[in-house]
C-alpha positions in Angstrom: -6.8 15.8 19.1 -4.6 14.0 21.6 -7.0 11.2 22.3 -7.6 10.5 18.7 -3.8 10.4 18.0 -3.4 7.9 20.9 -6.1 5.7 19.6 -4.7 5.8 16.1 -1.3 4.7 17.4 -3.0 2.0 19.5 -4.5 0.4 16.4 -1.1 -1.2 15.6 -1.5 -5.0 15.5 2.2 -5.8 15.2 1.8 -7.5 11.9 5.3 -6.6 10.6 4.1 -5.2 7.2 5.8 -1.9 7.9 9.2 -3.7 8.5 8.8 -5.9 5.5 8.0 -2.8 3.3 10.8 -0.7 4.5 13.9 -0.6 2.3 16.0 -0.4 5.5 14.1 -3.0 7.5 13.3 -0.4 10.1 10.8 -1.2 12.8 10.3 2.5 13.5 6.6 2.7 12.6 5.8 -0.2 14.9 8.0 1.1 17.8 6.8 4.6 17.3 3.2 3.5 17.5 3.8 1.7 20.7 5.6 4.6 22.2 3.1 7.2 21.0 0.1 5.3 22.1 0.9 5.7 25.8 2.9 8.9 25.3 -0.2 10.8 24.4 -2.2 9.8 27.5 -1.8 11.0 31.1 -1.5 7.5 32.5 1.5 6.9 30.2 3.5 9.9 31.5 5.2 8.4 34.6 7.3 5.9 32.4 7.4 7.9 29.2 11.2 8.5 29.3 12.0 4.9 30.4 9.7 3.5 27.7 11.2 5.5 24.9 14.8 4.7 25.9 14.1 1.0 26.4 12.1 0.4 23.2 14.4 2.4 20.9 17.5 0.8 22.3 16.0 -2.7 22.1 15.0 -2.0 18.5 18.7 -1.1 17.8 20.0 -4.1 19.6 17.8 -6.4 17.6 19.4 -5.2 14.4 16.6 -3.3 12.7 17.6 -0.7 10.2 17.4 3.0 10.7 14.5 5.0 9.5 15.1 7.4 6.5 11.5 8.4 6.2 11.0 6.7 2.9 7.3 6.3 3.8 6.9 2.7 2.6 5.9 1.6 6.1 3.0 4.0 6.2 1.8 2.8 2.8 1.9 -0.8 3.8 0.3 -0.5 7.2 -3.1 -2.1 7.2 -4.2 0.1 10.1 -3.1 3.3 8.3 -0.8 4.4 11.1 0.8 7.7 10.3 4.6 8.1 9.9 4.1 11.0 12.4 4.5 8.4 15.2 8.1 8.2 14.2 8.6 11.9 14.8 7.1 11.6 18.3 9.3 8.5 19.0 12.4 10.4 18.0 11.4 13.4 20.1 10.7 11.3 23.2 13.9 9.4 22.8 16.0 12.6 22.4 14.4 14.2 25.4 14.8 11.1 27.5 18.4 10.8 26.4 19.1 14.4 27.3 17.6 13.9 30.8 19.7 10.8 31.3 22.8 12.9 30.5 22.1 15.8 32.8 24.4 16.1 35.8 22.4 15.6 39.0 22.8 17.8 42.0 24.4 16.0 45.0 22.9 16.7 48.4 25.2 18.7 50.6 27.4 20.0 47.7 27.7 23.6 46.8 
């Protein structure tokens, strides 16, 4: 259920246990939870692409490690957030990146 998935992701308290437990020091569970929370809901759609791009790129700029799906984050999470939010984050980021790369039609051309 989409609403249930959104509420599960919204449970993230930003405690950092996932980052501390990750062998790569990845913040993907935290970032994925924040992106997934609004990405599941209709009111989160207008800025879905912008949110995914900004949050993932900020995570990378801050020097967090890359996720290799070790699963330690999910085990350490006190709110039992599923590693599935990382899958959604990656999907949203890839879709938003592809849209950003698409050539745009110019009025009056053609």
